[in-house]
VEXDREN-2710 file (C-alpha; in Angstrom, 1 decimal):
% VEXDREN-2710
k/r/px/py/pz
1/MET/65.3/33.6/81.4
2/GLN/66.1/37.4/81.6
3/GLN/65.8/39.6/78.7
4/THR/68.8/40.9/77.0
5/GLU/69.3/44.8/76.1
6/VAL/72.1/46.7/74.4
7/PHE/73.8/49.3/76.6
8/GLU/76.5/51.2/75.2
9/GLY/77.1/48.7/72.4
10/LYS/77.2/45.6/74.6
11/LEU/74.6/42.8/75.1
12/THR/73.5/42.8/78.8
13/THR/70.6/42.2/81.2
14/ARG/68.8/44.4/83.6
15/SER/70.3/42.7/86.7
16/ARG/73.8/43.2/85.3
17/MET/72.9/46.9/84.8
18/ARG/71.8/47.3/88.3
19/LYS/74.8/45.7/89.7
20/PHE/76.9/47.9/87.4
21/GLY/75.0/50.9/88.7
22/VAL/75.3/50.1/92.3
23/LEU/79.0/49.6/91.7
24/LEU/79.4/53.1/90.2
25/THR/77.0/55.1/92.6
26/GLY/77.9/52.9/95.7
27/PRO/81.2/54.7/96.8
28/GLY/79.8/58.0/96.3
29/ILE/76.4/57.3/98.3
30/LEU/78.6/55.7/101.0
31/TRP/80.7/58.8/101.2
32/LEU/77.7/61.1/101.4
33/LEU/76.0/58.7/104.1
34/VAL/79.0/58.5/106.3
35/PHE/80.3/62.0/106.2
36/LEU/77.2/64.1/105.5
37/LEU/73.9/62.5/106.2
38/ILE/74.9/60.7/109.5
39/PRO/76.6/63.7/111.2
40/THR/73.9/65.9/110.1
41/VAL/71.3/63.6/111.7
42/PHE/73.4/63.4/114.9
43/LEU/73.7/67.2/114.8
44/ILE/70.0/67.5/114.8
45/VAL/69.4/65.0/117.7
46/LEU/72.1/66.8/119.7
47/ALA/70.3/70.2/119.2
48/PHE/67.5/68.9/121.4
49/ALA/69.7/67.5/124.1
50/GLN/70.6/69.6/127.3
51/ARG/74.1/70.6/128.7
52/GLY/74.8/68.5/131.7
53/SER/77.2/69.2/134.5
54/TYR/80.7/70.2/133.7
55/GLY/80.0/70.2/130.0
56/SER/78.6/66.8/129.6
57/ILE/75.6/65.9/127.4
58/ASP/72.3/65.3/129.0
59/TRP/70.1/63.1/126.6
60/ASN/66.8/64.5/127.8
61/PHE/65.2/66.1/124.9
62/SER/63.2/69.3/124.9
63/LEU/62.9/72.6/123.1
64/LEU/65.0/74.7/125.6
65/ASN/67.9/75.3/123.3
66/LEU/65.5/76.5/120.5
67/GLU/63.8/79.1/123.1
68/ARG/67.3/80.0/124.2
69/LEU/68.2/80.9/120.6
70/LEU/65.1/82.9/120.2
71/GLY/66.3/85.0/123.3
72/PHE/63.9/83.3/126.0
73/SER/65.7/82.2/129.4
74/SER/65.0/82.2/133.0
75/PHE/66.0/85.9/133.3
76/GLY/63.5/86.9/130.6
77/TRP/63.8/87.8/126.9
78/SER/67.0/89.2/125.2
79/PRO/67.4/89.7/121.5
80/ASP/71.2/89.1/121.5
81/ASN/71.1/85.7/119.7
82/LEU/68.8/87.1/117.1
83/LEU/70.8/90.2/116.5
84/ILE/73.8/88.0/115.9
85/LEU/72.0/85.9/113.4
86/TRP/70.7/88.8/111.5
87/ARG/74.2/90.5/111.6
88/SER/75.6/87.2/110.2
89/VAL/72.8/87.3/107.5
90/LYS/73.5/90.7/106.7
91/ILE/77.3/90.4/106.3
92/ALA/76.9/87.2/104.2
93/THR/74.4/88.7/102.0
94/PHE/76.7/92.0/101.5
95/THR/79.8/90.0/101.1
96/THR/78.0/87.9/98.3
97/VAL/76.7/90.9/96.4
98/LEU/80.1/92.6/96.6
99/CYS/81.8/89.6/95.4
100/ILE/79.4/89.4/92.3
101/LEU/79.8/93.0/91.6
102/PHE/83.5/92.8/91.6
103/GLY/83.7/89.4/90.1
104/LEU/81.7/90.2/87.1
105/PRO/84.1/92.8/85.5
106/MET/87.1/90.6/86.4
107/ALA/85.8/87.7/84.6
108/PHE/85.1/89.8/81.4
109/TRP/88.6/91.4/81.9
110/ILE/90.3/88.0/82.1
111/ALA/88.2/86.5/79.4
112/ASN/89.5/89.5/76.9
113/HIS/93.2/88.2/77.3
114/GLY/95.1/85.6/75.5
115/LYS/95.4/81.9/76.9
116/SER/98.8/82.4/78.6
117/MET/97.7/85.8/80.1
118/ARG/94.6/84.2/81.5
119/ALA/96.5/81.5/83.1
120/PHE/98.9/84.3/84.8
121/LEU/95.9/86.4/85.9
122/PHE/94.2/83.4/87.3
123/ALA/97.2/82.5/89.4
124/LEU/97.1/86.3/90.8
125/ILE/93.6/85.7/91.9
126/MET/93.6/81.9/93.2
127/VAL/97.1/81.5/94.5
128/PRO/96.7/83.8/97.5
129/SER/93.6/81.8/98.4
130/CYS/96.0/78.8/99.0
131/THR/97.6/80.6/101.7
132/ASN/96.2/79.7/105.3
133/LEU/93.4/82.0/106.1
134/VAL/94.8/83.1/109.4
135/ILE/97.8/84.3/107.9
136/ARG/96.0/86.3/105.2
137/THR/93.6/87.6/107.9
138/ALA/96.9/88.7/110.2
139/ALA/98.2/90.4/107.1
140/TRP/95.1/92.5/106.8
141/MET/95.4/93.2/110.4
142/ILE/98.8/94.9/109.9
143/LEU/97.9/96.5/106.4
144/LEU/94.6/98.3/108.1
145/GLY/96.6/99.2/111.2
146/PRO/97.1/102.9/112.2
147/ASP/100.7/103.3/110.8
148/MET/99.9/102.1/107.2
149/PHE/98.8/104.0/104.2
150/PRO/95.2/103.1/104.0
151/ALA/94.7/104.4/107.5
152/SER/96.5/107.6/106.5
153/ILE/94.3/108.1/103.3
154/ALA/91.2/107.6/105.4
155/ARG/92.3/110.2/108.1
156/PHE/93.2/112.6/105.3
157/LEU/89.8/112.2/103.7
158/GLY/88.0/112.7/107.3
159/LEU/86.6/109.3/107.5
160/ILE/88.3/108.4/110.7
161/ALA/89.8/110.5/113.5
162/GLU/93.1/111.1/114.1
163/GLY/95.2/108.4/116.0
164/GLU/92.4/105.8/114.8
165/SER/92.7/102.9/112.2
166/LEU/90.6/100.9/109.9
167/TYR/91.1/97.7/112.2
168/PRO/89.4/96.6/114.2
169/GLY/85.7/97.3/113.0
170/SER/83.2/96.4/110.4
171/PHE/85.0/97.8/107.6
172/ALA/88.0/95.4/108.3
173/VAL/85.6/92.6/108.5
174/TYR/84.2/93.4/105.2
175/VAL/87.5/93.7/103.4
176/GLY/88.6/90.4/105.0
177/MET/85.3/88.7/104.0
178/VAL/85.4/89.8/100.3
179/SER/89.1/89.3/99.7
180/SER/88.7/85.7/100.9
181/MET/85.5/84.9/99.0
182/LEU/86.2/86.9/95.9
183/PRO/88.3/84.0/94.1
184/PHE/85.5/81.6/94.5
185/ALA/83.1/84.0/92.7
186/VAL/85.3/84.7/90.0
187/LEU/86.0/81.3/88.6
188/PRO/82.2/80.2/87.9
189/LEU/81.6/83.7/86.4
190/TYR/84.6/83.4/84.3
191/THR/83.5/80.2/83.0
192/SER/80.0/81.5/82.2
193/VAL/81.7/84.3/80.3
194/GLU/83.6/82.0/78.0
195/ARG/80.5/80.3/77.3
196/LEU/78.4/83.3/76.1
197/ASP/76.7/83.1/73.0
198/TRP/77.6/86.6/71.7
199/GLY/75.0/86.0/68.7
200/ILE/72.2/86.6/71.1
201/VAL/73.8/89.9/72.1
202/GLU/74.1/91.0/68.5
203/ALA/70.3/89.9/68.0
204/ALA/69.6/92.2/71.0
205/ARG/71.4/95.2/69.4
206/ASP/70.0/94.3/66.0
207/LEU/66.5/94.9/67.8
208/TYR/67.5/98.1/68.9
209/ALA/67.9/97.2/72.7
210/GLY/69.8/99.8/74.6
211/PRO/73.1/98.9/76.5
212/VAL/71.2/98.1/79.7
213/ARG/68.7/95.9/78.1
214/THR/71.3/94.3/76.0
215/PHE/73.3/93.5/79.0
216/TYR/70.3/92.4/81.1
217/HIS/68.8/90.1/78.6
218/GLY/71.5/89.0/76.2
219/ILE/74.5/88.7/78.8
220/LEU/73.3/88.5/82.2
221/SER/70.5/86.0/81.4
222/GLN/72.9/83.7/79.9
223/MET/75.2/83.9/83.1
224/MET/72.6/83.0/85.6
225/GLN/74.1/79.4/86.3
226/GLY/77.5/80.9/86.8
227/ILE/76.0/83.6/89.1
228/ILE/74.1/81.1/91.2
229/ALA/77.2/79.0/91.4
230/SER/79.2/82.0/92.7
231/VAL/76.4/82.7/95.2
232/ILE/76.6/79.4/96.6
233/LEU/80.3/79.3/96.9
234/THR/80.3/82.6/98.5
235/LEU/77.2/82.7/100.5
236/VAL/77.4/79.4/102.3
237/PRO/81.1/80.0/103.7
238/SER/80.4/83.5/104.6
239/PHE/77.5/82.4/106.9
240/GLY/79.8/80.2/109.0
241/MET/82.9/82.3/109.0
242/TYR/84.2/83.1/112.2
243/VAL/88.2/83.5/111.9
244/ILE/88.0/86.9/110.0
245/SER/85.3/88.3/112.3
246/ASP/87.2/87.3/115.3
247/LEU/90.6/88.6/114.2
248/LEU/89.5/91.9/112.2
249/GLY/86.6/92.5/114.5
250/GLY/88.8/92.6/117.5
251/SER/86.8/89.7/119.2
252/LYS/83.8/92.3/119.5
253/TYR/82.3/91.5/116.0
254/MET/80.2/88.5/117.0
255/LEU/78.7/86.4/114.3
256/ILE/76.9/83.0/114.6
257/GLY/80.1/81.1/113.5
258/ASN/81.9/82.9/116.6
259/LEU/78.9/81.8/118.7
260/ILE/79.1/78.3/117.5
261/GLN/82.7/78.1/118.1
262/GLN/82.4/79.4/121.6
263/GLN/79.8/76.7/122.5
264/PHE/82.0/74.0/121.2
265/GLY/85.1/75.6/122.8
266/SER/85.2/77.5/126.2
267/ALA/81.5/77.4/126.9
268/SER/81.4/73.6/126.5
269/ASP/77.7/73.8/125.4
270/TRP/77.5/71.3/122.8
271/PRO/73.7/71.0/122.4
272/PHE/73.2/74.8/122.1
273/GLY/76.0/74.9/119.7
274/ALA/74.5/72.0/117.5
275/MET/70.9/74.1/117.7
276/LEU/73.0/77.1/116.3
277/GLY/74.6/74.9/113.6
278/VAL/71.1/73.5/112.8
279/VAL/69.7/77.0/112.5
280/LEU/72.9/78.0/110.3
281/ILE/72.3/75.1/107.9
282/LEU/68.6/75.9/107.5
283/THR/69.4/79.5/106.8
284/SER/71.9/78.8/104.3
285/VAL/69.6/76.5/102.4
286/ILE/66.5/78.8/102.6
287/SER/68.7/81.7/101.3
288/LEU/69.9/79.7/98.4
289/VAL/66.4/78.5/97.5
290/ILE/65.0/81.9/97.7
291/PHE/67.8/83.3/95.5
292/GLN/67.6/80.6/93.0
293/ARG/63.8/81.0/92.6
294/VAL/63.4/84.6/92.5
295/GLY/66.7/85.3/90.7
296/GLY/65.9/82.6/87.9
297/LYS/62.5/84.0/87.5
298/ASN/63.7/87.5/87.1
299/PHE/66.3/86.7/84.5
300/VAL/64.4/84.3/82.1
END
């Protein structure tokens, strides 16, 4: 006879509790298995296959795709792929840092308004992100063109030569990346601001802490979970972005996302594209783990 237990005010048994747990978690586990775990495993397996004739897949496994990624080929060694990976890491990191720096004051500014005004300000931030990314990027192409006022101001300040524009180039790519990722950074930062315990801030002031130490230990330490969430929401998509760099970079600013798109598109080299995808996933995970551990320790 099974031993009965009380769970949430009801008399039940362990077997019923297990069945109830499976019923609750089963759909979610099945969803992750079908749409996350199985595709990831297939991507890893495909990464070690080879490209056959006419873009087919040759299931003879080797490390040739990894060697190709590292720059080794029958023609010798070339750093092109590693430079593309480094450029992707650099842009994603700078984009994330800029989004945090811009998002923090915006979160505090929104939190200082009334409820009705907060909703309006959030609409101003979030509604543009509901527009298609290609349309928003095309708008930046027009705005940063040679006949628009940003380029005129840049020429007046001597930042660009006469007849030049801010697009295409690295500046346009950064503008497009930050404008696209910023809404996803502001939301978790604002949530952290709303949950701040201002008593800790007052205690730091009572202990004669200066403005910098008060902000560092009294405010920023309480917002670390929101900052980490903002980093995740901005860093990971920035790594794989290719639309913005392709359009605002003038098809000359190659990132790993553009390289992956080429392999699954015109190049028809799915195994090498899968290897690039695996490296992209590993780079994202490693970066997040490093930030969470180092950032978490520094703000405790």
